[in-house]
Structures are given as structure tokens and as C-alpha cells.
N, C-alpha and C positions, 0 to 999 in steps of 0.2 A: 722203803717206800721212796717214791720220786721226790726229790728236793731240788728246787731251783732258787738260787739266791743271787739277787741283783745287787750291783754296787755301781758307783760312779756318777749318780745323779747330782744335781746342784743347780745353782743360779749362775747365769752367764749373760753377758750383753749380746745384743743383736749382732750377728756376724761372727760370733765366737764359736768355739768348739768344745765338745764334751765326748768322752768315751765311756760308754756303759759296758759293764761286764756281767756275765751270768755264769755262776759255777753250778754245774749239774752233778747230781749223785743219785744213787739208788736204782740205776738202770744201765744197760749197755749203751753208752752214750753214742758211739759211732754208728749205731744202727738206725738212728732216728733223725728226722728233719727237725730243725729248731727255728724259732722265729722271735721277733720283737713286735710287740703291739703297743698301742698307746691309747689313753683315754683322757680327753680334755673335759673340763667341767661342763656338765650338761649335755655331753655327747656320748655316743656309744663307743665301745672299744673297737679299734680298727687295726688291721694289720699294717705294719711298716716295712718289714723286710723278713725274708726267710732264706734258709740255707739247708740244702738236703744233705744226705749222707755222702754224696759224691762231691760236695762243695759247690754245687750249682746254686746261684742266688737269684732272688727276685725282689723287686721293690715296688712300693706304691709310687705312682707318678710324682707325687708332691716332694719326694725325697731323692729321686734319681739324680745322680751327679753330686749330691751333698752327703749322703749317708753311705757307709760301707759296713756290711755284715761279714763277719769272719768267725771261724771256729778253730780251736786248737784241740785236736783229738787227744793228745798226750795229757793235757791239763783238764779236759772235760769242761771247757769254757766256750762260750759264744759271746762275741763282742759286737757292739754297734758303735762305730766311729761316726760322730755327727759333726759336720762342718757347716759353715755359713748358716748358723742357726737363725731362725726367724721367730717372732713372737708367737706365731701360730703353731710352732713346734712345742709350745708349753703344754705339758701333759704329764700324767703318770705313765711311766713306761714299764711294760711287763715282758719278762722273758717267758717263753712257752715251748713246750715239747709237743709235737704232733704225735699223738700216741698210737697211731696206726689203726685206730678203730673209729676214725672220724671225729675224735675229740681232742681236746687240748689239756695239758697240765700246766698250771700257772705258778709263777713266782709271786712274791708279795708286792712287787712294784717298787720303782724308784722315781722320785719326782724330778722333772726337768723344768726349770723356769727360765724363760728368755725374756729380757726386758731392755 
């Protein structure tokens, strides 16, 4: 079955950096688009960045120029490099697989706190 395991969250000061990583298993990784989403307290989950099977990327406007999504096909991982972090980036960050049927498969989430 599909498994997505995030790591790399933590606490950081404003202006700092963090790198999130997601290890995927249970499916043919290089066939699927992958993404990172976040959910702040009291808010709905929203998309942050995505990368398709050809390596094309997209970002929500609020993180453009600060965050970079990348994937390693050999390691079945998708990373999110976060720089110039702001307090409003504080959220639970989820790795997701676009399952090709209009839905998403989720990891358990990793907390990012910026203060």
C-alpha cells in the first residue's frame, strides 16, 4: 500500500531555513506527481508546491522564490527546501501523491514552527 513518511520539520527563527523530506513506498514512484501541502491552525489545508513525473514544478505565490521542491527518483524521495522562513509559514506540512484519479494520498505530516 502507499506510504509517505515525512521528516525534517522543527522550530526555526524567522529568516531561517529547513529542508523537509518525504520517502515514498508502495507504488511506482516515478509515474506520479508529488506535492507538499500545509495546514495552519484554524485554516484549511492548502497546496504549497508540486512536481510532476517530468520534474516540472509549481508553487503557490506566497512561497515563490523561497521554497524549492525536488525529487530523487532513485531514492523515491521528494524534498521541500524552505528558505527565508516567515512566521506565517508555521503549519503542519504534508507530503502527498496525486493518485491519478483526482485524489491525494497523504503522509502523516511534520510540524514547522517559525518564530
